[in-house]
N, C-alpha and C positions, 0 to 999 in steps of 0.2 A: 512472550518471546516466540513461543511455539506457533501461535497463531500467525504472526509476521512470516515466519519462515514458511509456513504451509501456504499462506496467501501468495508468497513470492513465486510458487509453483505456477500459478495462473498469471501473475503480473509480468514476470520476466519475458515469456514468449510474446505476450501482447506488445510490451515496450520495445522489444527487438524489431518486431515487424513495423511498428509505428515510426520508429527512429530511422529505418531504411527508407520508408516512404518520405518522411519529412525531409531527409537528407537529399532527396531526388534520385536515389539509386534505383528505385522502382516506381512505376506509375500508380500502382495500387497495392493494397494489402495482399491480395491473392497471388500477385506476381512476387512480392516480397517473400511470402511463405514458401512459394515453389522454389524460389532461388536459394533460400536457407536450407530447405530440405535436400535439394539437389546437390549442393556444394558442401554442406556440413553434416547433413543427416539430422535426425530428430534432436540429438544433443545440441546442435547449433542454435536451436530455439532457447537454449538455456545458457548461452554465453553471457556471462556477467551475473550469473545467479548469486554467487557468494558475494560479490561486490555489493549487489542490491540488498541482500540480507544485512550485511555489515552496515549499510546506510539506514535501513528501516528499524532494526532492533533498538539502536540507542534513542531513536525518536519515540518509539513506543514506551521505552523504560522511562522516559521523562514525561510523555504526554499522559498516560493513563493514571499514574499516581497523582498528578495535578488535578485532572478532571475528578477522580474520586474525592480528593480533598475539597475541592470547590462544592461538589454536591454535599458532601458532609457538613460543610460550614453553612450552606443554605438550609439544610435540615435543622441544624442547631438554632438557626435564627428564627426559624418557623416553629419552634418548640416541638420538634419531632415529626413534623409533617414533611414527608419526602417531596422533592421537587416534581413538577409535572414533566411530561415528556419534552416539551419545548425548553423548559428551563434546564433540564439535563443536557439537551443538545446545545444550549448556549454555554453551559459550563464547559462542554468539549470544544467549544469553537474559540475558547480563550487562549 
């Protein structure tokens, strides 16, 4: 949960800029960034931060235990041999 909260520090400003460009409010990311900073200041980049955290944390609470359980089951089926990197990735993709 802490990891997702910290990750959102980088994700939210990027998402805010991307969404403004996608919505056609600005022609490119630099113009969107300048507009946000001019109109709302640096904190404007973090508009929606807590909403994003509230979306991401439940997802992680569900995803990571399932990933670990799948890796554990794979290890048990292989008599203690841990999964290879690609197998671990496949478990996380489920």
